[in-house]
PyMOL Python script that loads the backbone (N, CA, C, O; Angstrom):
from pymol import cmd

cmd.read_pdbstr("""\
ATOM      1  N   MET A   1      -6.736  -4.516   6.341  1.00  0.00           N
ATOM      2  CA  MET A   1      -6.154  -5.482   5.452  1.00  0.00           C
ATOM      3  C   MET A   1      -4.644  -5.323   5.486  1.00  0.00           C
ATOM      4  O   MET A   1      -4.133  -4.203   5.467  1.00  0.00           O
ATOM      5  N   PHE A   2      -3.943  -6.419   5.536  1.00  0.00           N
ATOM      6  CA  PHE A   2      -2.482  -6.431   5.558  1.00  0.00           C
ATOM      7  C   PHE A   2      -2.006  -7.233   4.363  1.00  0.00           C
ATOM      8  O   PHE A   2      -2.499  -8.336   4.129  1.00  0.00           O
ATOM      9  N   LEU A   3      -1.069  -6.711   3.608  1.00  0.00           N
ATOM     10  CA  LEU A   3      -0.617  -7.378   2.396  1.00  0.00           C
ATOM     11  C   LEU A   3       0.776  -7.947   2.585  1.00  0.00           C
ATOM     12  O   LEU A   3       1.674  -7.265   3.079  1.00  0.00           O
ATOM     13  N   LEU A   4       0.948  -9.183   2.195  1.00  0.00           N
ATOM     14  CA  LEU A   4       2.259  -9.813   2.205  1.00  0.00           C
ATOM     15  C   LEU A   4       2.591 -10.230   0.787  1.00  0.00           C
ATOM     16  O   LEU A   4       1.735 -10.753   0.073  1.00  0.00           O
ATOM     17  N   GLY A   5       3.806 -10.006   0.381  1.00  0.00           N
ATOM     18  CA  GLY A   5       4.240 -10.462  -0.931  1.00  0.00           C
ATOM     19  C   GLY A   5       5.511 -11.266  -0.790  1.00  0.00           C
ATOM     20  O   GLY A   5       6.229 -11.120   0.200  1.00  0.00           O
ATOM     21  N   ALA A   6       5.797 -12.095  -1.740  1.00  0.00           N
ATOM     22  CA  ALA A   6       7.007 -12.912  -1.689  1.00  0.00           C
ATOM     23  C   ALA A   6       7.853 -12.643  -2.921  1.00  0.00           C
ATOM     24  O   ALA A   6       7.321 -12.435  -4.012  1.00  0.00           O
ATOM     25  N   CYS A   7       9.164 -12.645  -2.751  1.00  0.00           N
ATOM     26  CA  CYS A   7      10.076 -12.435  -3.873  1.00  0.00           C
ATOM     27  C   CYS A   7      10.186 -13.738  -4.655  1.00  0.00           C
ATOM     28  O   CYS A   7      11.121 -14.515  -4.461  1.00  0.00           O
ATOM     29  N   ALA A   8       9.256 -13.958  -5.509  1.00  0.00           N
ATOM     30  CA  ALA A   8       9.201 -15.153  -6.344  1.00  0.00           C
ATOM     31  C   ALA A   8       8.622 -14.727  -7.685  1.00  0.00           C
ATOM     32  O   ALA A   8       8.043 -13.645  -7.781  1.00  0.00           O
ATOM     33  N   PRO A   9       8.760 -15.545  -8.719  1.00  0.00           N
ATOM     34  CA  PRO A   9       8.238 -15.148 -10.026  1.00  0.00           C
ATOM     35  C   PRO A   9       6.762 -14.778 -10.005  1.00  0.00           C
ATOM     36  O   PRO A   9       6.342 -13.880 -10.735  1.00  0.00           O
ATOM     37  N   SER A  10       5.975 -15.453  -9.186  1.00  0.00           N
ATOM     38  CA  SER A  10       4.558 -15.092  -9.088  1.00  0.00           C
ATOM     39  C   SER A  10       4.055 -15.420  -7.698  1.00  0.00           C
ATOM     40  O   SER A  10       4.574 -16.313  -7.028  1.00  0.00           O
ATOM     41  N   TYR A  11       3.049 -14.694  -7.278  1.00  0.00           N
ATOM     42  CA  TYR A  11       2.423 -14.969  -5.990  1.00  0.00           C
ATOM     43  C   TYR A  11       0.999 -14.473  -6.027  1.00  0.00           C
ATOM     44  O   TYR A  11       0.626 -13.685  -6.896  1.00  0.00           O
ATOM     45  N   GLN A  12       0.201 -14.939  -5.075  1.00  0.00           N
ATOM     46  CA  GLN A  12      -1.200 -14.542  -4.992  1.00  0.00           C
ATOM     47  C   GLN A  12      -1.517 -14.234  -3.542  1.00  0.00           C
ATOM     48  O   GLN A  12      -1.105 -14.965  -2.642  1.00  0.00           O
ATOM     49  N   ILE A  13      -2.247 -13.154  -3.314  1.00  0.00           N
ATOM     50  CA  ILE A  13      -2.648 -12.767  -1.965  1.00  0.00           C
ATOM     51  C   ILE A  13      -4.159 -12.784  -1.889  1.00  0.00           C
ATOM     52  O   ILE A  13      -4.832 -12.104  -2.664  1.00  0.00           O
ATOM     53  N   ASN A  14      -4.691 -13.553  -0.964  1.00  0.00           N
ATOM     54  CA  ASN A  14      -6.126 -13.582  -0.710  1.00  0.00           C
ATOM     55  C   ASN A  14      -6.341 -13.048   0.695  1.00  0.00           C
ATOM     56  O   ASN A  14      -5.755 -13.563   1.647  1.00  0.00           O
ATOM     57  N   SER A  15      -7.164 -12.032   0.840  1.00  0.00           N
ATOM     58  CA  SER A  15      -7.352 -11.480   2.179  1.00  0.00           C
ATOM     59  C   SER A  15      -8.723 -10.847   2.304  1.00  0.00           C
ATOM     60  O   SER A  15      -9.354 -10.472   1.316  1.00  0.00           O
ATOM     61  N   ASN A  16      -9.169 -10.738   3.563  1.00  0.00           N
ATOM     62  CA  ASN A  16     -10.310  -9.901   3.909  1.00  0.00           C
ATOM     63  C   ASN A  16      -9.930  -9.172   5.185  1.00  0.00           C
ATOM     64  O   ASN A  16      -8.749  -9.153   5.532  1.00  0.00           O
ATOM     65  N   GLN A  17     -10.848  -8.585   5.883  1.00  0.00           N
ATOM     66  CA  GLN A  17     -10.495  -7.760   7.037  1.00  0.00           C
ATOM     67  C   GLN A  17      -9.865  -8.555   8.168  1.00  0.00           C
ATOM     68  O   GLN A  17      -9.099  -7.985   8.946  1.00  0.00           O
ATOM     69  N   ASN A  18     -10.150  -9.843   8.294  1.00  0.00           N
ATOM     70  CA  ASN A  18      -9.669 -10.600   9.438  1.00  0.00           C
ATOM     71  C   ASN A  18      -8.645 -11.672   9.114  1.00  0.00           C
ATOM     72  O   ASN A  18      -8.083 -12.267  10.034  1.00  0.00           O
ATOM     73  N   THR A  19      -8.382 -11.940   7.851  1.00  0.00           N
ATOM     74  CA  THR A  19      -7.444 -13.006   7.524  1.00  0.00           C
ATOM     75  C   THR A  19      -6.484 -12.583   6.428  1.00  0.00           C
ATOM     76  O   THR A  19      -6.776 -11.698   5.624  1.00  0.00           O
ATOM     77  N   VAL A  20      -5.345 -13.229   6.416  1.00  0.00           N
ATOM     78  CA  VAL A  20      -4.347 -13.015   5.377  1.00  0.00           C
ATOM     79  C   VAL A  20      -3.851 -14.383   4.940  1.00  0.00           C
ATOM     80  O   VAL A  20      -3.495 -15.212   5.777  1.00  0.00           O
ATOM     81  N   ILE A  21      -3.824 -14.624   3.637  1.00  0.00           N
ATOM     82  CA  ILE A  21      -3.324 -15.884   3.108  1.00  0.00           C
ATOM     83  C   ILE A  21      -2.225 -15.561   2.109  1.00  0.00           C
ATOM     84  O   ILE A  21      -2.453 -14.835   1.142  1.00  0.00           O
ATOM     85  N   LEU A  22      -1.050 -16.092   2.337  1.00  0.00           N
ATOM     86  CA  LEU A  22       0.068 -15.885   1.424  1.00  0.00           C
ATOM     87  C   LEU A  22       0.278 -17.163   0.631  1.00  0.00           C
ATOM     88  O   LEU A  22       0.476 -18.237   1.199  1.00  0.00           O
ATOM     89  N   ASP A  23       0.231 -17.034  -0.678  1.00  0.00           N
ATOM     90  CA  ASP A  23       0.483 -18.169  -1.556  1.00  0.00           C
ATOM     91  C   ASP A  23       1.532 -17.731  -2.558  1.00  0.00           C
ATOM     92  O   ASP A  23       1.307 -16.783  -3.311  1.00  0.00           O
ATOM     93  N   SER A  24       2.659 -18.394  -2.583  1.00  0.00           N
ATOM     94  CA  SER A  24       3.733 -17.968  -3.466  1.00  0.00           C
ATOM     95  C   SER A  24       4.447 -19.179  -4.036  1.00  0.00           C
ATOM     96  O   SER A  24       4.095 -20.325  -3.756  1.00  0.00           O
ATOM     97  N   ASN A  25       5.460 -18.895  -4.845  1.00  0.00           N
ATOM     98  CA  ASN A  25       6.297 -19.953  -5.389  1.00  0.00           C
ATOM     99  C   ASN A  25       7.450 -20.302  -4.462  1.00  0.00           C
ATOM    100  O   ASN A  25       8.306 -21.109  -4.825  1.00  0.00           O
ATOM    101  N   LEU A  26       7.489 -19.716  -3.282  1.00  0.00           N
ATOM    102  CA  LEU A  26       8.505 -20.108  -2.320  1.00  0.00           C
ATOM    103  C   LEU A  26       8.292 -21.563  -1.940  1.00  0.00           C
ATOM    104  O   LEU A  26       7.149 -22.012  -1.865  1.00  0.00           O
ATOM    105  N   PRO A  27       9.358 -22.309  -1.698  1.00  0.00           N
ATOM    106  CA  PRO A  27       9.198 -23.717  -1.325  1.00  0.00           C
ATOM    107  C   PRO A  27       8.372 -23.866  -0.049  1.00  0.00           C
ATOM    108  O   PRO A  27       8.570 -23.129   0.917  1.00  0.00           O
ATOM    109  N   LYS A  28       7.455 -24.817  -0.054  1.00  0.00           N
ATOM    110  CA  LYS A  28       6.619 -25.052   1.127  1.00  0.00           C
ATOM    111  C   LYS A  28       7.467 -25.493   2.316  1.00  0.00           C
ATOM    112  O   LYS A  28       7.037 -25.360   3.462  1.00  0.00           O
ATOM    113  N   SER A  29       8.663 -26.015   2.060  1.00  0.00           N
ATOM    114  CA  SER A  29       9.539 -26.443   3.149  1.00  0.00           C
ATOM    115  C   SER A  29      10.163 -25.261   3.884  1.00  0.00           C
ATOM    116  O   SER A  29      10.764 -25.450   4.942  1.00  0.00           O
ATOM    117  N   LEU A  30      10.037 -24.056   3.354  1.00  0.00           N
ATOM    118  CA  LEU A  30      10.604 -22.869   3.999  1.00  0.00           C
ATOM    119  C   LEU A  30       9.806 -22.458   5.225  1.00  0.00           C
ATOM    120  O   LEU A  30      10.392 -22.125   6.255  1.00  0.00           O
ATOM    121  N   VAL A  31       8.480 -22.475   5.134  1.00  0.00           N
ATOM    122  CA  VAL A  31       7.622 -22.010   6.224  1.00  0.00           C
ATOM    123  C   VAL A  31       7.124 -23.203   7.027  1.00  0.00           C
ATOM    124  O   VAL A  31       6.481 -24.106   6.492  1.00  0.00           O
ATOM    125  N   LYS A  32       7.431 -23.192   8.317  1.00  0.00           N
ATOM    126  CA  LYS A  32       6.980 -24.265   9.207  1.00  0.00           C
ATOM    127  C   LYS A  32       5.577 -23.986   9.716  1.00  0.00           C
ATOM    128  O   LYS A  32       4.742 -24.889   9.776  1.00  0.00           O
ATOM    129  N   GLN A  33       5.314 -22.724  10.087  1.00  0.00           N
ATOM    130  CA  GLN A  33       4.018 -22.377  10.661  1.00  0.00           C
ATOM    131  C   GLN A  33       3.741 -20.899  10.430  1.00  0.00           C
ATOM    132  O   GLN A  33       4.656 -20.076  10.465  1.00  0.00           O
ATOM    133  N   PHE A  34       2.481 -20.568  10.195  1.00  0.00           N
ATOM    134  CA  PHE A  34       2.055 -19.182  10.015  1.00  0.00           C
ATOM    135  C   PHE A  34       0.815 -18.971  10.868  1.00  0.00           C
ATOM    136  O   PHE A  34      -0.167 -19.700  10.725  1.00  0.00           O
ATOM    137  N   GLN A  35       0.848 -17.981  11.756  1.00  0.00           N
ATOM    138  CA  GLN A  35      -0.292 -17.686  12.618  1.00  0.00           C
ATOM    139  C   GLN A  35      -0.614 -16.207  12.525  1.00  0.00           C
ATOM    140  O   GLN A  35       0.269 -15.373  12.321  1.00  0.00           O
ATOM    141  N   GLU A  36      -1.875 -15.901  12.676  1.00  0.00           N
ATOM    142  CA  GLU A  36      -2.315 -14.507  12.691  1.00  0.00           C
ATOM    143  C   GLU A  36      -3.313 -14.314  13.820  1.00  0.00           C
ATOM    144  O   GLU A  36      -4.018 -15.248  14.203  1.00  0.00           O
ATOM    145  N   ARG A  37      -3.371 -13.101  14.348  1.00  0.00           N
ATOM    146  CA  ARG A  37      -4.303 -12.799  15.435  1.00  0.00           C
ATOM    147  C   ARG A  37      -4.499 -11.285  15.506  1.00  0.00           C
ATOM    148  O   ARG A  37      -3.666 -10.516  15.024  1.00  0.00           O
ATOM    149  N   ILE A  38      -5.587 -10.880  16.100  1.00  0.00           N
ATOM    150  CA  ILE A  38      -5.851  -9.471  16.372  1.00  0.00           C
ATOM    151  C   ILE A  38      -5.432  -9.207  17.817  1.00  0.00           C
ATOM    152  O   ILE A  38      -5.926  -9.868  18.730  1.00  0.00           O
ATOM    153  N   ASN A  39      -4.524  -8.246  18.039  1.00  0.00           N
ATOM    154  CA  ASN A  39      -4.054  -7.981  19.397  1.00  0.00           C
ATOM    155  C   ASN A  39      -5.056  -7.122  20.164  1.00  0.00           C
ATOM    156  O   ASN A  39      -6.102  -6.752  19.630  1.00  0.00           O
ATOM    157  N   SER A  40      -4.735  -6.810  21.410  1.00  0.00           N
ATOM    158  CA  SER A  40      -5.651  -6.059  22.275  1.00  0.00           C
ATOM    159  C   SER A  40      -5.875  -4.628  21.790  1.00  0.00           C
ATOM    160  O   SER A  40      -6.857  -3.996  22.180  1.00  0.00           O
ATOM    161  N   ASN A  41      -4.985  -4.108  20.949  1.00  0.00           N
ATOM    162  CA  ASN A  41      -5.145  -2.767  20.379  1.00  0.00           C
ATOM    163  C   ASN A  41      -5.934  -2.774  19.074  1.00  0.00           C
ATOM    164  O   ASN A  41      -6.166  -1.721  18.480  1.00  0.00           O
ATOM    165  N   GLY A  42      -6.345  -3.959  18.630  1.00  0.00           N
ATOM    166  CA  GLY A  42      -7.111  -4.064  17.400  1.00  0.00           C
ATOM    167  C   GLY A  42      -6.275  -4.184  16.137  1.00  0.00           C
ATOM    168  O   GLY A  42      -6.812  -4.117  15.031  1.00  0.00           O
ATOM    169  N   TYR A  43      -4.953  -4.362  16.288  1.00  0.00           N
ATOM    170  CA  TYR A  43      -4.072  -4.496  15.130  1.00  0.00           C
ATOM    171  C   TYR A  43      -3.850  -5.962  14.789  1.00  0.00           C
ATOM    172  O   TYR A  43      -3.836  -6.824  15.668  1.00  0.00           O
ATOM    173  N   LEU A  44      -3.677  -6.230  13.505  1.00  0.00           N
ATOM    174  CA  LEU A  44      -3.376  -7.579  13.051  1.00  0.00           C
ATOM    175  C   LEU A  44      -1.909  -7.881  13.320  1.00  0.00           C
ATOM    176  O   LEU A  44      -1.029  -7.139  12.883  1.00  0.00           O
ATOM    177  N   GLU A  45      -1.645  -8.964  14.034  1.00  0.00           N
ATOM    178  CA  GLU A  45      -0.290  -9.450  14.264  1.00  0.00           C
ATOM    179  C   GLU A  45      -0.137 -10.751  13.492  1.00  0.00           C
ATOM    180  O   GLU A  45      -1.100 -11.501  13.334  1.00  0.00           O
ATOM    181  N   PHE A  46       1.059 -11.017  13.016  1.00  0.00           N
ATOM    182  CA  PHE A  46       1.292 -12.303  12.378  1.00  0.00           C
ATOM    183  C   PHE A  46       2.642 -12.842  12.818  1.00  0.00           C
ATOM    184  O   PHE A  46       3.551 -12.089  13.165  1.00  0.00           O
ATOM    185  N   GLU A  47       2.747 -14.139  12.796  1.00  0.00           N
ATOM    186  CA  GLU A  47       3.958 -14.835  13.199  1.00  0.00           C
ATOM    187  C   GLU A  47       4.277 -15.864  12.122  1.00  0.00           C
ATOM    188  O   GLU A  47       3.440 -16.696  11.773  1.00  0.00           O
ATOM    189  N   VAL A  48       5.488 -15.795  11.605  1.00  0.00           N
ATOM    190  CA  VAL A  48       5.942 -16.757  10.611  1.00  0.00           C
ATOM    191  C   VAL A  48       7.122 -17.503  11.211  1.00  0.00           C
ATOM    192  O   VAL A  48       8.129 -16.890  11.565  1.00  0.00           O
ATOM    193  N   ILE A  49       7.009 -18.815  11.329  1.00  0.00           N
ATOM    194  CA  ILE A  49       8.087 -19.645  11.848  1.00  0.00           C
ATOM    195  C   ILE A  49       8.713 -20.366  10.664  1.00  0.00           C
ATOM    196  O   ILE A  49       8.054 -21.133   9.962  1.00  0.00           O
ATOM    197  N   LEU A  50      10.002 -20.103  10.457  1.00  0.00           N
ATOM    198  CA  LEU A  50      10.714 -20.702   9.333  1.00  0.00           C
ATOM    199  C   LEU A  50      11.505 -21.920   9.794  1.00  0.00           C
ATOM    200  O   LEU A  50      11.936 -21.988  10.945  1.00  0.00           O
ATOM    201  N   ARG A  51      11.688 -22.855   8.918  1.00  0.00           N
ATOM    202  CA  ARG A  51      12.498 -24.039   9.219  1.00  0.00           C
ATOM    203  C   ARG A  51      13.971 -23.636   9.207  1.00  0.00           C
ATOM    204  O   ARG A  51      14.437 -22.982   8.274  1.00  0.00           O
ATOM    205  N   SER A  52      14.692 -24.027  10.243  1.00  0.00           N
ATOM    206  CA  SER A  52      16.081 -23.596  10.386  1.00  0.00           C
ATOM    207  C   SER A  52      17.042 -24.363   9.486  1.00  0.00           C
ATOM    208  O   SER A  52      18.186 -23.938   9.321  1.00  0.00           O
ATOM    209  N   THR A  53      16.619 -25.475   8.902  1.00  0.00           N
ATOM    210  CA  THR A  53      17.523 -26.257   8.061  1.00  0.00           C
ATOM    211  C   THR A  53      17.460 -25.849   6.598  1.00  0.00           C
ATOM    212  O   THR A  53      18.176 -26.419   5.774  1.00  0.00           O
ATOM    213  N   PHE A  54      16.627 -24.882   6.257  1.00  0.00           N
ATOM    214  CA  PHE A  54      16.500 -24.449   4.872  1.00  0.00           C
ATOM    215  C   PHE A  54      17.708 -23.590   4.509  1.00  0.00           C
ATOM    216  O   PHE A  54      17.993 -22.615   5.205  1.00  0.00           O
ATOM    217  N   ALA A  55      18.413 -23.922   3.454  1.00  0.00           N
ATOM    218  CA  ALA A  55      19.646 -23.228   3.084  1.00  0.00           C
ATOM    219  C   ALA A  55      19.347 -22.021   2.192  1.00  0.00           C
ATOM    220  O   ALA A  55      19.711 -22.010   1.017  1.00  0.00           O
ATOM    221  N   LYS A  56      18.687 -21.014   2.748  1.00  0.00           N
ATOM    222  CA  LYS A  56      18.363 -19.806   1.995  1.00  0.00           C
ATOM    223  C   LYS A  56      18.251 -18.653   2.979  1.00  0.00           C
ATOM    224  O   LYS A  56      17.669 -18.801   4.053  1.00  0.00           O
ATOM    225  N   ASP A  57      18.810 -17.502   2.612  1.00  0.00           N
ATOM    226  CA  ASP A  57      18.672 -16.310   3.438  1.00  0.00           C
ATOM    227  C   ASP A  57      17.297 -15.704   3.202  1.00  0.00           C
ATOM    228  O   ASP A  57      16.817 -15.644   2.070  1.00  0.00           O
ATOM    229  N   VAL A  58      16.675 -15.258   4.281  1.00  0.00           N
ATOM    230  CA  VAL A  58      15.358 -14.639   4.191  1.00  0.00           C
ATOM    231  C   VAL A  58      15.464 -13.224   4.731  1.00  0.00           C
ATOM    232  O   VAL A  58      15.968 -13.009   5.834  1.00  0.00           O
ATOM    233  N   PHE A  59      14.988 -12.259   3.954  1.00  0.00           N
ATOM    234  CA  PHE A  59      15.005 -10.859   4.344  1.00  0.00           C
ATOM    235  C   PHE A  59      13.582 -10.327   4.333  1.00  0.00           C
ATOM    236  O   PHE A  59      12.795 -10.663   3.449  1.00  0.00           O
ATOM    237  N   ILE A  60      13.259  -9.511   5.301  1.00  0.00           N
ATOM    238  CA  ILE A  60      11.947  -8.881   5.365  1.00  0.00           C
ATOM    239  C   ILE A  60      12.134  -7.391   5.117  1.00  0.00           C
ATOM    240  O   ILE A  60      12.958  -6.752   5.773  1.00  0.00           O
ATOM    241  N   LYS A  61      11.379  -6.834   4.178  1.00  0.00           N
ATOM    242  CA  LYS A  61      11.474  -5.419   3.844  1.00  0.00           C
ATOM    243  C   LYS A  61      10.117  -4.764   4.050  1.00  0.00           C
ATOM    244  O   LYS A  61       9.103  -5.273   3.574  1.00  0.00           O
ATOM    245  N   TRP A  62      10.092  -3.641   4.756  1.00  0.00           N
ATOM    246  CA  TRP A  62       8.858  -2.861   4.904  1.00  0.00           C
ATOM    247  C   TRP A  62       8.779  -1.915   3.731  1.00  0.00           C
ATOM    248  O   TRP A  62       9.627  -1.036   3.578  1.00  0.00           O
ATOM    249  N   ILE A  63       7.774  -2.085   2.907  1.00  0.00           N
ATOM    250  CA  ILE A  63       7.604  -1.273   1.704  1.00  0.00           C
ATOM    251  C   ILE A  63       6.770  -0.028   1.989  1.00  0.00           C
ATOM    252  O   ILE A  63       7.017   1.027   1.406  1.00  0.00           O
ATOM    253  N   GLY A  64       5.821  -0.137   2.848  1.00  0.00           N
ATOM    254  CA  GLY A  64       4.953   0.985   3.180  1.00  0.00           C
ATOM    255  C   GLY A  64       4.234   0.688   4.478  1.00  0.00           C
ATOM    256  O   GLY A  64       4.607  -0.230   5.209  1.00  0.00           O
ATOM    257  N   TRP A  65       3.211   1.459   4.761  1.00  0.00           N
ATOM    258  CA  TRP A  65       2.491   1.314   6.023  1.00  0.00           C
ATOM    259  C   TRP A  65       1.838  -0.055   6.153  1.00  0.00           C
ATOM    260  O   TRP A  65       1.839  -0.630   7.241  1.00  0.00           O
ATOM    261  N   ILE A  66       1.281  -0.589   5.076  1.00  0.00           N
ATOM    262  CA  ILE A  66       0.568  -1.859   5.191  1.00  0.00           C
ATOM    263  C   ILE A  66       1.088  -2.935   4.245  1.00  0.00           C
ATOM    264  O   ILE A  66       0.399  -3.927   4.006  1.00  0.00           O
ATOM    265  N   LYS A  67       2.277  -2.759   3.709  1.00  0.00           N
ATOM    266  CA  LYS A  67       2.782  -3.785   2.801  1.00  0.00           C
ATOM    267  C   LYS A  67       4.182  -4.207   3.208  1.00  0.00           C
ATOM    268  O   LYS A  67       5.030  -3.366   3.506  1.00  0.00           O
ATOM    269  N   MET A  68       4.421  -5.497   3.219  1.00  0.00           N
ATOM    270  CA  MET A  68       5.702  -6.068   3.581  1.00  0.00           C
ATOM    271  C   MET A  68       6.087  -7.088   2.528  1.00  0.00           C
ATOM    272  O   MET A  68       5.222  -7.766   1.972  1.00  0.00           O
ATOM    273  N   VAL A  69       7.366  -7.204   2.250  1.00  0.00           N
ATOM    274  CA  VAL A  69       7.828  -8.176   1.265  1.00  0.00           C
ATOM    275  C   VAL A  69       8.754  -9.161   1.952  1.00  0.00           C
ATOM    276  O   VAL A  69       9.703  -8.758   2.624  1.00  0.00           O
ATOM    277  N   LEU A  70       8.489 -10.442   1.790  1.00  0.00           N
ATOM    278  CA  LEU A  70       9.334 -11.511   2.319  1.00  0.00           C
ATOM    279  C   LEU A  70      10.194 -12.003   1.176  1.00  0.00           C
ATOM    280  O   LEU A  70       9.677 -12.562   0.209  1.00  0.00           O
ATOM    281  N   CYS A  71      11.520 -11.800   1.273  1.00  0.00           N
ATOM    282  CA  CYS A  71      12.434 -12.164   0.179  1.00  0.00           C
ATOM    283  C   CYS A  71      13.253 -13.373   0.564  1.00  0.00           C
ATOM    284  O   CYS A  71      14.080 -13.834  -0.223  1.00  0.00           O
TER     285      CYS A  71
END
""", "prot")
cmd.dss("prot")
cmd.show_as("cartoon", "prot")
cmd.util.cbc("prot")
cmd.orient("prot")
């Protein structure tokens, strides 16, 4: 299981062993596409494509081994 959180007043994470769903108060116009896959080593990889015209800085922080925060 991989946990993603967003720096917003509230967010919800729904996940099981094979999927991750991030739902937050971040504007939907920020994220263009989100993909996830299991690589050849058996690890979960994810790709987040952000819209380049959004006027907001985005920072990614690694909080621990399996938790990341998208600010």
